[in-house]
N, CA, C and O atoms as a Tripos MOL2 file, in Angstrom:
@<TRIPOS>MOLECULE
protein
  244   243    61     0     0
PROTEIN
NO_CHARGES

@<TRIPOS>ATOM
      1 N           0.8190   -1.1960    0.0000 N.3       1 MET1
      2 CA          0.0000    0.0000    0.0000 C.3       1 MET1
      3 C           0.8610    1.2570    0.0000 C.2       1 MET1
      4 O           0.4510    2.2960   -0.5190 O.2       1 MET1
      5 N           2.0340    1.1650    0.5720 N.am      2 ARG2
      6 CA          2.9050    2.3260    0.6150 C.3       2 ARG2
      7 C           3.3240    2.7620   -0.7830 C.2       2 ARG2
      8 O           3.4370    3.9540   -1.0650 O.2       2 ARG2
      9 N           3.5520    1.7870   -1.6510 N.am      3 ASP3
     10 CA          3.9390    2.1010   -3.0300 C.3       3 ASP3
     11 C           2.8010    2.7660   -3.7970 C.2       3 ASP3
     12 O           3.0430    3.6190   -4.6510 O.2       3 ASP3
     13 N           1.5790    2.3850   -3.5020 N.am      4 VAL4
     14 CA          0.4320    2.9980   -4.1750 C.3       4 VAL4
     15 C           0.3730    4.4860   -3.8450 C.2       4 VAL4
     16 O           0.1090    5.3000   -4.7290 O.2       4 VAL4
     17 N           0.6100    4.8460   -2.6130 N.am      5 GLY5
     18 CA          0.6370    6.2580   -2.2190 C.3       5 GLY5
     19 C           1.7400    7.0260   -2.9130 C.2       5 GLY5
     20 O           1.5560    8.1760   -3.3130 O.2       5 GLY5
     21 N           2.8710    6.3940   -3.0530 N.am      6 THR6
     22 CA          3.9890    7.0350   -3.7330 C.3       6 THR6
     23 C           3.6690    7.2930   -5.1940 C.2       6 THR6
     24 O           3.9230    8.3790   -5.7150 O.2       6 THR6
     25 N           3.1070    6.2840   -5.8500 N.am      7 TYR7
     26 CA          2.8530    6.4120   -7.2840 C.3       7 TYR7
     27 C           1.6420    7.2850   -7.6000 C.2       7 TYR7
     28 O           1.5350    7.7940   -8.7160 O.2       7 TYR7
     29 N           0.7420    7.4700   -6.6610 N.am      8 THR8
     30 CA         -0.3600    8.3980   -6.9000 C.3       8 THR8
     31 C           0.0540    9.8380   -6.6250 C.2       8 THR8
     32 O          -0.6260   10.7660   -7.0640 O.2       8 THR8
     33 N           1.1390   10.0400   -5.9160 N.am      9 ALA9
     34 CA          1.6330   11.3950   -5.6660 C.3       9 ALA9
     35 C           2.3280   11.9780   -6.8900 C.2       9 ALA9
     36 O           2.4100   13.1980   -7.0320 O.2       9 ALA9
     37 N           2.8200   11.1350   -7.7580 N.am     10 ILE10
     38 CA          3.5610   11.6010   -8.9320 C.3      10 ILE10
     39 C           2.7060   12.4720   -9.8550 C.2      10 ILE10
     40 O           3.1750   13.5400  -10.2460 O.2      10 ILE10
     41 N           1.4830   12.0850  -10.2270 N.am     11 PRO11
     42 CA          0.6870   12.9840  -11.0810 C.3      11 PRO11
     43 C           0.3740   14.3200  -10.4140 C.2      11 PRO11
     44 O           0.3060   15.3520  -11.0830 O.2      11 PRO11
     45 N           0.1830   14.2990   -9.0940 N.am     12 MET12
     46 CA         -0.0780   15.5560   -8.3950 C.3      12 MET12
     47 C           1.1350   16.4810   -8.4520 C.2      12 MET12
     48 O           0.9900   17.6960   -8.5850 O.2      12 MET12
     49 N           2.3130   15.9090   -8.3540 N.am     13 MET13
     50 CA          3.5230   16.7210   -8.4720 C.3      13 MET13
     51 C           3.6560   17.3060   -9.8710 C.2      13 MET13
     52 O           4.0720   18.4530  -10.0350 O.2      13 MET13
     53 N           3.3030   16.5140  -10.8770 N.am     14 LEU14
     54 CA          3.4010   16.9960  -12.2580 C.3      14 LEU14
     55 C           2.3790   18.0930  -12.5580 C.2      14 LEU14
     56 O           2.5850   18.8960  -13.4680 O.2      14 LEU14
     57 N           1.3050   18.1330  -11.8180 N.am     15 ILE15
     58 CA          0.3040   19.1810  -12.0060 C.3      15 ILE15
     59 C           0.6400   20.4070  -11.1580 C.2      15 ILE15
     60 O           0.5750   21.5380  -11.6400 O.2      15 ILE15
     61 N           0.9960   20.1800   -9.9040 N.am     16 ALA16
     62 CA          1.1990   21.2870   -8.9700 C.3      16 ALA16
     63 C           2.4460   22.1160   -9.2860 C.2      16 ALA16
     64 O           2.4190   23.3370   -9.1300 O.2      16 ALA16
     65 N           3.5180   21.4930   -9.7170 N.am     17 GLY17
     66 CA          4.7660   22.2220   -9.9820 C.3      17 GLY17
     67 C           4.6220   23.2720  -11.0770 C.2      17 GLY17
     68 O           4.8890   24.4480  -10.8300 O.2      17 GLY17
     69 N           4.2090   22.8820  -12.2760 N.am     18 PRO18
     70 CA          4.0330   23.8920  -13.3280 C.3      18 PRO18
     71 C           2.9250   24.8970  -13.0230 C.2      18 PRO18
     72 O           3.0230   26.0610  -13.4120 O.2      18 PRO18
     73 N           1.8730   24.4590  -12.3320 N.am     19 ALA19
     74 CA          0.7920   25.3930  -11.9940 C.3      19 ALA19
     75 C           1.2900   26.4700  -11.0360 C.2      19 ALA19
     76 O           0.9820   27.6490  -11.2070 O.2      19 ALA19
     77 N           2.0520   26.0670  -10.0380 N.am     20 LEU20
     78 CA          2.6070   27.0400   -9.1030 C.3      20 LEU20
     79 C           3.6180   27.9480   -9.7950 C.2      20 LEU20
     80 O           3.6530   29.1500   -9.5330 O.2      20 LEU20
     81 N           4.4360   27.3820  -10.6750 N.am     21 GLY21
     82 CA          5.3920   28.1940  -11.4310 C.3      21 GLY21
     83 C           4.6960   29.1960  -12.3280 C.2      21 GLY21
     84 O           5.1330   30.3410  -12.4360 O.2      21 GLY21
     85 N           3.6050   28.7730  -12.9810 N.am     22 TYR22
     86 CA          2.8370   29.6810  -13.8300 C.3      22 TYR22
     87 C           2.2170   30.7990  -12.9990 C.2      22 TYR22
     88 O           2.2200   31.9580  -13.4140 O.2      22 TYR22
     89 N           1.6890   30.4550  -11.8300 N.am     23 PHE23
     90 CA          1.1020   31.4620  -10.9450 C.3      23 PHE23
     91 C           2.1430   32.4780  -10.5010 C.2      23 PHE23
     92 O           1.8770   33.6790  -10.5080 O.2      23 PHE23
     93 N           3.3160   32.0140  -10.1180 N.am     24 LEU24
     94 CA          4.3800   32.9380   -9.7140 C.3      24 LEU24
     95 C           4.8660   33.7690  -10.8990 C.2      24 LEU24
     96 O           5.2230   34.9360  -10.7390 O.2      24 LEU24
     97 N           4.8800   33.1650  -12.0880 N.am     25 GLY25
     98 CA          5.2300   33.9190  -13.2890 C.3      25 GLY25
     99 C           4.2160   35.0000  -13.5990 C.2      25 GLY25
    100 O           4.5830   36.0820  -14.0570 O.2      25 GLY25
    101 N           2.9420   34.7200  -13.3540 N.am     26 THR26
    102 CA          1.8980   35.7220  -13.5450 C.3      26 THR26
    103 C           2.0700   36.8830  -12.5690 C.2      26 THR26
    104 O           1.8890   38.0450  -12.9340 O.2      26 THR26
    105 N           2.4160   36.5620  -11.3390 N.am     27 LEU27
    106 CA          2.6720   37.6270  -10.3600 C.3      27 LEU27
    107 C           3.8680   38.4800  -10.7710 C.2      27 LEU27
    108 O           3.8370   39.7030  -10.6420 O.2      27 LEU27
    109 N           4.9160   37.8340  -11.2620 N.am     28 ALA28
    110 CA          6.1010   38.5670  -11.7100 C.3      28 ALA28
    111 C           5.7880   39.4150  -12.9340 C.2      28 ALA28
    112 O           6.2970   40.5280  -13.0640 O.2      28 ALA28
    113 N           4.9600   38.9000  -13.8270 N.am     29 ALA29
    114 CA          4.5910   39.6480  -15.0340 C.3      29 ALA29
    115 C           3.7670   40.8700  -14.6590 C.2      29 ALA29
    116 O           3.9140   41.9260  -15.2740 O.2      29 ALA29
    117 N           2.9180   40.7440  -13.6750 N.am     30 GLY30
    118 CA          2.1390   41.8880  -13.2260 C.3      30 GLY30
    119 C           2.9870   42.9450  -12.5590 C.2      30 GLY30
    120 O           2.6710   44.1340  -12.6110 O.2      30 GLY30
    121 N           4.0550   42.5150  -11.9360 N.am     31 ARG31
    122 CA          4.9080   43.4760  -11.2230 C.3      31 ARG31
    123 C           5.9300   44.1500  -12.1350 C.2      31 ARG31
    124 O           6.1740   45.3510  -12.0190 O.2      31 ARG31
    125 N           6.5300   43.3740  -13.0440 N.am     32 TRP32
    126 CA          7.6310   43.9060  -13.8530 C.3      32 TRP32
    127 C           7.3240   44.0480  -15.3340 C.2      32 TRP32
    128 O           8.2200   44.3680  -16.1150 O.2      32 TRP32
    129 N           6.1100   43.8220  -15.7300 N.am     33 GLY33
    130 CA          5.7760   43.9730  -17.1390 C.3      33 GLY33
    131 C           4.9280   42.8160  -17.6280 C.2      33 GLY33
    132 O           5.0390   41.6990  -17.1220 O.2      33 GLY33
    133 N           4.0970   43.0770  -18.5900 N.am     34 ARG34
    134 CA          3.1610   42.0690  -19.0750 C.3      34 ARG34
    135 C           3.7500   41.2780  -20.2340 C.2      34 ARG34
    136 O           3.3040   41.4140  -21.3740 O.2      34 ARG34
    137 N           4.7120   40.4830  -19.9560 N.am     35 SER35
    138 CA          5.3240   39.6400  -20.9730 C.3      35 SER35
    139 C           4.9610   38.1870  -20.6980 C.2      35 SER35
    140 O           5.0440   37.7460  -19.5510 O.2      35 SER35
    141 N           4.5600   37.4320  -21.7160 N.am     36 PRO36
    142 CA          4.2540   36.0190  -21.4840 C.3      36 PRO36
    143 C           5.5060   35.1850  -21.1750 C.2      36 PRO36
    144 O           5.4090   34.0070  -20.8300 O.2      36 PRO36
    145 N           6.6590   35.8040  -21.3020 N.am     37 LEU37
    146 CA          7.9050   35.1080  -21.0050 C.3      37 LEU37
    147 C           7.9800   34.6990  -19.5350 C.2      37 LEU37
    148 O           8.5080   33.6340  -19.2130 O.2      37 LEU37
    149 N           7.4570   35.5370  -18.6470 N.am     38 PHE38
    150 CA          7.4780   35.2210  -17.2190 C.3      38 PHE38
    151 C           6.6510   33.9670  -16.9180 C.2      38 PHE38
    152 O           7.0800   33.0970  -16.1590 O.2      38 PHE38
    153 N           5.4570   33.8850  -17.5250 N.am     39 GLU39
    154 CA          4.6130   32.7190  -17.2920 C.3      39 GLU39
    155 C           5.2530   31.4520  -17.8480 C.2      39 GLU39
    156 O           5.2230   30.4030  -17.2060 O.2      39 GLU39
    157 N           5.8280   31.5520  -19.0360 N.am     40 ALA40
    158 CA          6.4510   30.3820  -19.6550 C.3      40 ALA40
    159 C           7.6610   29.9130  -18.8490 C.2      40 ALA40
    160 O           7.8250   28.7160  -18.6130 O.2      40 ALA40
    161 N           8.4940   30.8360  -18.4340 N.am     41 CYS41
    162 CA          9.6720   30.4640  -17.6340 C.3      41 CYS41
    163 C           9.2590   29.8950  -16.2830 C.2      41 CYS41
    164 O           9.8670   28.9400  -15.8000 O.2      41 CYS41
    165 N           8.2350   30.4720  -15.6730 N.am     42 GLY42
    166 CA          7.7490   29.9550  -14.3990 C.3      42 GLY42
    167 C           7.2230   28.5470  -14.5260 C.2      42 GLY42
    168 O           7.5020   27.7010  -13.6760 O.2      42 GLY42
    169 N           6.4540   28.2780  -15.5930 N.am     43 ALA43
    170 CA          5.9180   26.9350  -15.7990 C.3      43 ALA43
    171 C           7.0380   25.9340  -16.0680 C.2      43 ALA43
    172 O           6.9940   24.8100  -15.5700 O.2      43 ALA43
    173 N           8.0370   26.3320  -16.8490 N.am     44 LEU44
    174 CA          9.1580   25.4220  -17.1330 C.3      44 LEU44
    175 C           9.9960   25.1520  -15.8900 C.2      44 LEU44
    176 O          10.4360   24.0240  -15.6690 O.2      44 LEU44
    177 N          10.2150   26.1770  -15.0810 N.am     45 LEU45
    178 CA         10.9590   25.9610  -13.8380 C.3      45 LEU45
    179 C          10.1650   25.0830  -12.8710 C.2      45 LEU45
    180 O          10.7390   24.2520  -12.1670 O.2      45 LEU45
    181 N           8.8560   25.2670  -12.8400 N.am     46 GLY46
    182 CA          8.0150   24.4090  -12.0150 C.3      46 GLY46
    183 C           8.0430   22.9690  -12.4790 C.2      46 GLY46
    184 O           8.0490   22.0480  -11.6630 O.2      46 GLY46
    185 N           8.0600   22.7710  -13.7900 N.am     47 LEU47
    186 CA          8.1440   21.4180  -14.3360 C.3      47 LEU47
    187 C           9.4900   20.7840  -13.9990 C.2      47 LEU47
    188 O           9.5560   19.6020  -13.6620 O.2      47 LEU47
    189 N          10.5530   21.5620  -14.0900 N.am     48 ALA48
    190 CA         11.8800   21.0410  -13.7410 C.3      48 ALA48
    191 C          11.9600   20.6850  -12.2590 C.2      48 ALA48
    192 O          12.5510   19.6690  -11.8930 O.2      48 ALA48
    193 N          11.3680   21.5180  -11.4090 N.am     49 ALA49
    194 CA         11.3630   21.2220   -9.9780 C.3      49 ALA49
    195 C          10.5480   19.9670   -9.6820 C.2      49 ALA49
    196 O          10.9320   19.1600   -8.8350 O.2      49 ALA49
    197 N           9.4290   19.8020  -10.3750 N.am     50 SER50
    198 CA          8.6180   18.5990  -10.1950 C.3      50 SER50
    199 C           9.3700   17.3580  -10.6440 C.2      50 SER50
    200 O           9.3350   16.3290   -9.9680 O.2      50 SER50
    201 N          10.0490   17.4470  -11.7790 N.am     51 ALA51
    202 CA         10.8140   16.3100  -12.2790 C.3      51 ALA51
    203 C          11.9250   15.9410  -11.3030 C.2      51 ALA51
    204 O          12.2060   14.7590  -11.1000 O.2      51 ALA51
    205 N          12.5500   16.9310  -10.7070 N.am     52 ARG52
    206 CA         13.6040   16.6660   -9.7230 C.3      52 ARG52
    207 C          13.0350   15.9660   -8.5010 C.2      52 ARG52
    208 O          13.6320   15.0150   -7.9970 O.2      52 ARG52
    209 N          11.8850   16.4290   -8.0190 N.am     53 GLN53
    210 CA         11.2770   15.8050   -6.8530 C.3      53 GLN53
    211 C          10.8530   14.3700   -7.1470 C.2      53 GLN53
    212 O          10.9880   13.4930   -6.2940 O.2      53 GLN53
    213 N          10.3470   14.1310   -8.3400 N.am     54 ILE54
    214 CA          9.9590   12.7760   -8.7120 C.3      54 ILE54
    215 C          11.1880   11.8870   -8.8000 C.2      54 ILE54
    216 O          11.1630   10.7370   -8.3630 O.2      54 ILE54
    217 N          12.2580   12.4200   -9.3640 N.am     55 TRP55
    218 CA         13.5110   11.6590   -9.4510 C.3      55 TRP55
    219 C          14.0050   11.2770   -8.0420 C.2      55 TRP55
    220 O          14.3980   10.1340   -7.8090 O.2      55 TRP55
    221 N          13.9810   12.2250   -7.1240 N.am     56 LEU56
    222 CA         14.4120   11.9460   -5.7540 C.3      56 LEU56
    223 C          13.4870   10.9400   -5.0740 C.2      56 LEU56
    224 O          13.9490   10.0700   -4.3350 O.2      56 LEU56
    225 N          12.1980   11.0560   -5.3190 N.am     57 LEU57
    226 CA         11.2350   10.1380   -4.7280 C.3      57 LEU57
    227 C          11.4480    8.7100   -5.2230 C.2      57 LEU57
    228 O          11.4270    7.7590   -4.4420 O.2      57 LEU57
    229 N          11.6530    8.5770   -6.5300 N.am     58 LEU58
    230 CA         11.8330    7.2420   -7.0880 C.3      58 LEU58
    231 C          13.2140    6.6550   -6.7770 C.2      58 LEU58
    232 O          13.3690    5.4350   -6.7150 O.2      58 LEU58
    233 N          14.2010    7.5060   -6.5860 N.am     59 SER59
    234 CA         15.5380    6.9880   -6.2790 C.3      59 SER59
    235 C          15.6030    6.4290   -4.8490 C.2      59 SER59
    236 O          16.4590    5.5980   -4.5460 O.2      59 SER59
    237 N          14.7120    6.8820   -3.9870 N.am     60 ARG60
    238 CA         14.6650    6.3280   -2.6360 C.3      60 ARG60
    239 C          14.0010    4.9600   -2.5820 C.2      60 ARG60
    240 O          14.1930    4.2030   -1.6310 O.2      60 ARG60
    241 N          13.2260    4.6550   -3.6000 N.am     61 LYS61
    242 CA         12.4930    3.3710   -3.6380 C.3      61 LYS61
    243 C          13.3740    2.2330   -4.0660 C.2      61 LYS61
    244 O          12.9140    1.0940   -4.1480 O.2      61 LYS61
@<TRIPOS>BOND
     1     1     2 1
     2     2     3 1
     3     3     4 2
     4     3     5 am
     5     5     6 1
     6     6     7 1
     7     7     8 2
     8     7     9 am
     9     9    10 1
    10    10    11 1
    11    11    12 2
    12    11    13 am
    13    13    14 1
    14    14    15 1
    15    15    16 2
    16    15    17 am
    17    17    18 1
    18    18    19 1
    19    19    20 2
    20    19    21 am
    21    21    22 1
    22    22    23 1
    23    23    24 2
    24    23    25 am
    25    25    26 1
    26    26    27 1
    27    27    28 2
    28    27    29 am
    29    29    30 1
    30    30    31 1
    31    31    32 2
    32    31    33 am
    33    33    34 1
    34    34    35 1
    35    35    36 2
    36    35    37 am
    37    37    38 1
    38    38    39 1
    39    39    40 2
    40    39    41 am
    41    41    42 1
    42    42    43 1
    43    43    44 2
    44    43    45 am
    45    45    46 1
    46    46    47 1
    47    47    48 2
    48    47    49 am
    49    49    50 1
    50    50    51 1
    51    51    52 2
    52    51    53 am
    53    53    54 1
    54    54    55 1
    55    55    56 2
    56    55    57 am
    57    57    58 1
    58    58    59 1
    59    59    60 2
    60    59    61 am
    61    61    62 1
    62    62    63 1
    63    63    64 2
    64    63    65 am
    65    65    66 1
    66    66    67 1
    67    67    68 2
    68    67    69 am
    69    69    70 1
    70    70    71 1
    71    71    72 2
    72    71    73 am
    73    73    74 1
    74    74    75 1
    75    75    76 2
    76    75    77 am
    77    77    78 1
    78    78    79 1
    79    79    80 2
    80    79    81 am
    81    81    82 1
    82    82    83 1
    83    83    84 2
    84    83    85 am
    85    85    86 1
    86    86    87 1
    87    87    88 2
    88    87    89 am
    89    89    90 1
    90    90    91 1
    91    91    92 2
    92    91    93 am
    93    93    94 1
    94    94    95 1
    95    95    96 2
    96    95    97 am
    97    97    98 1
    98    98    99 1
    99    99   100 2
   100    99   101 am
   101   101   102 1
   102   102   103 1
   103   103   104 2
   104   103   105 am
   105   105   106 1
   106   106   107 1
   107   107   108 2
   108   107   109 am
   109   109   110 1
   110   110   111 1
   111   111   112 2
   112   111   113 am
   113   113   114 1
   114   114   115 1
   115   115   116 2
   116   115   117 am
   117   117   118 1
   118   118   119 1
   119   119   120 2
   120   119   121 am
   121   121   122 1
   122   122   123 1
   123   123   124 2
   124   123   125 am
   125   125   126 1
   126   126   127 1
   127   127   128 2
   128   127   129 am
   129   129   130 1
   130   130   131 1
   131   131   132 2
   132   131   133 am
   133   133   134 1
   134   134   135 1
   135   135   136 2
   136   135   137 am
   137   137   138 1
   138   138   139 1
   139   139   140 2
   140   139   141 am
   141   141   142 1
   142   142   143 1
   143   143   144 2
   144   143   145 am
   145   145   146 1
   146   146   147 1
   147   147   148 2
   148   147   149 am
   149   149   150 1
   150   150   151 1
   151   151   152 2
   152   151   153 am
   153   153   154 1
   154   154   155 1
   155   155   156 2
   156   155   157 am
   157   157   158 1
   158   158   159 1
   159   159   160 2
   160   159   161 am
   161   161   162 1
   162   162   163 1
   163   163   164 2
   164   163   165 am
   165   165   166 1
   166   166   167 1
   167   167   168 2
   168   167   169 am
   169   169   170 1
   170   170   171 1
   171   171   172 2
   172   171   173 am
   173   173   174 1
   174   174   175 1
   175   175   176 2
   176   175   177 am
   177   177   178 1
   178   178   179 1
   179   179   180 2
   180   179   181 am
   181   181   182 1
   182   182   183 1
   183   183   184 2
   184   183   185 am
   185   185   186 1
   186   186   187 1
   187   187   188 2
   188   187   189 am
   189   189   190 1
   190   190   191 1
   191   191   192 2
   192   191   193 am
   193   193   194 1
   194   194   195 1
   195   195   196 2
   196   195   197 am
   197   197   198 1
   198   198   199 1
   199   199   200 2
   200   199   201 am
   201   201   202 1
   202   202   203 1
   203   203   204 2
   204   203   205 am
   205   205   206 1
   206   206   207 1
   207   207   208 2
   208   207   209 am
   209   209   210 1
   210   210   211 1
   211   211   212 2
   212   211   213 am
   213   213   214 1
   214   214   215 1
   215   215   216 2
   216   215   217 am
   217   217   218 1
   218   218   219 1
   219   219   220 2
   220   219   221 am
   221   221   222 1
   222   222   223 1
   223   223   224 2
   224   223   225 am
   225   225   226 1
   226   226   227 1
   227   227   228 2
   228   227   229 am
   229   229   230 1
   230   230   231 1
   231   231   232 2
   232   231   233 am
   233   233   234 1
   234   234   235 1
   235   235   236 2
   236   235   237 am
   237   237   238 1
   238   238   239 1
   239   239   240 2
   240   239   241 am
   241   241   242 1
   242   242   243 1
   243   243   244 2
@<TRIPOS>SUBSTRUCTURE
     1 MET1         2 RESIDUE 1 A MET
     2 ARG2         6 RESIDUE 1 A ARG
     3 ASP3        10 RESIDUE 1 A ASP
     4 VAL4        14 RESIDUE 1 A VAL
     5 GLY5        18 RESIDUE 1 A GLY
     6 THR6        22 RESIDUE 1 A THR
     7 TYR7        26 RESIDUE 1 A TYR
     8 THR8        30 RESIDUE 1 A THR
     9 ALA9        34 RESIDUE 1 A ALA
    10 ILE10       38 RESIDUE 1 A ILE
    11 PRO11       42 RESIDUE 1 A PRO
    12 MET12       46 RESIDUE 1 A MET
    13 MET13       50 RESIDUE 1 A MET
    14 LEU14       54 RESIDUE 1 A LEU
    15 ILE15       58 RESIDUE 1 A ILE
    16 ALA16       62 RESIDUE 1 A ALA
    17 GLY17       66 RESIDUE 1 A GLY
    18 PRO18       70 RESIDUE 1 A PRO
    19 ALA19       74 RESIDUE 1 A ALA
    20 LEU20       78 RESIDUE 1 A LEU
    21 GLY21       82 RESIDUE 1 A GLY
    22 TYR22       86 RESIDUE 1 A TYR
    23 PHE23       90 RESIDUE 1 A PHE
    24 LEU24       94 RESIDUE 1 A LEU
    25 GLY25       98 RESIDUE 1 A GLY
    26 THR26      102 RESIDUE 1 A THR
    27 LEU27      106 RESIDUE 1 A LEU
    28 ALA28      110 RESIDUE 1 A ALA
    29 ALA29      114 RESIDUE 1 A ALA
    30 GLY30      118 RESIDUE 1 A GLY
    31 ARG31      122 RESIDUE 1 A ARG
    32 TRP32      126 RESIDUE 1 A TRP
    33 GLY33      130 RESIDUE 1 A GLY
    34 ARG34      134 RESIDUE 1 A ARG
    35 SER35      138 RESIDUE 1 A SER
    36 PRO36      142 RESIDUE 1 A PRO
    37 LEU37      146 RESIDUE 1 A LEU
    38 PHE38      150 RESIDUE 1 A PHE
    39 GLU39      154 RESIDUE 1 A GLU
    40 ALA40      158 RESIDUE 1 A ALA
    41 CYS41      162 RESIDUE 1 A CYS
    42 GLY42      166 RESIDUE 1 A GLY
    43 ALA43      170 RESIDUE 1 A ALA
    44 LEU44      174 RESIDUE 1 A LEU
    45 LEU45      178 RESIDUE 1 A LEU
    46 GLY46      182 RESIDUE 1 A GLY
    47 LEU47      186 RESIDUE 1 A LEU
    48 ALA48      190 RESIDUE 1 A ALA
    49 ALA49      194 RESIDUE 1 A ALA
    50 SER50      198 RESIDUE 1 A SER
    51 ALA51      202 RESIDUE 1 A ALA
    52 ARG52      206 RESIDUE 1 A ARG
    53 GLN53      210 RESIDUE 1 A GLN
    54 ILE54      214 RESIDUE 1 A ILE
    55 TRP55      218 RESIDUE 1 A TRP
    56 LEU56      222 RESIDUE 1 A LEU
    57 LEU57      226 RESIDUE 1 A LEU
    58 LEU58      230 RESIDUE 1 A LEU
    59 SER59      234 RESIDUE 1 A SER
    60 ARG60      238 RESIDUE 1 A ARG
    61 LYS61      242 RESIDUE 1 A LYS
């Protein structure tokens, strides 16, 4: 059962990371200029952070 919890957390990480990065990019775009570059970079950084967390999670297994 422990493995089921681990493997169901992976899709949530893949959704939450880019979503949070996009949200922070939107905040940065509102503060420093309305460029879609902030949202795109935020989403990509969030995706990279999620991939890193998944890698660390699976390497412990």
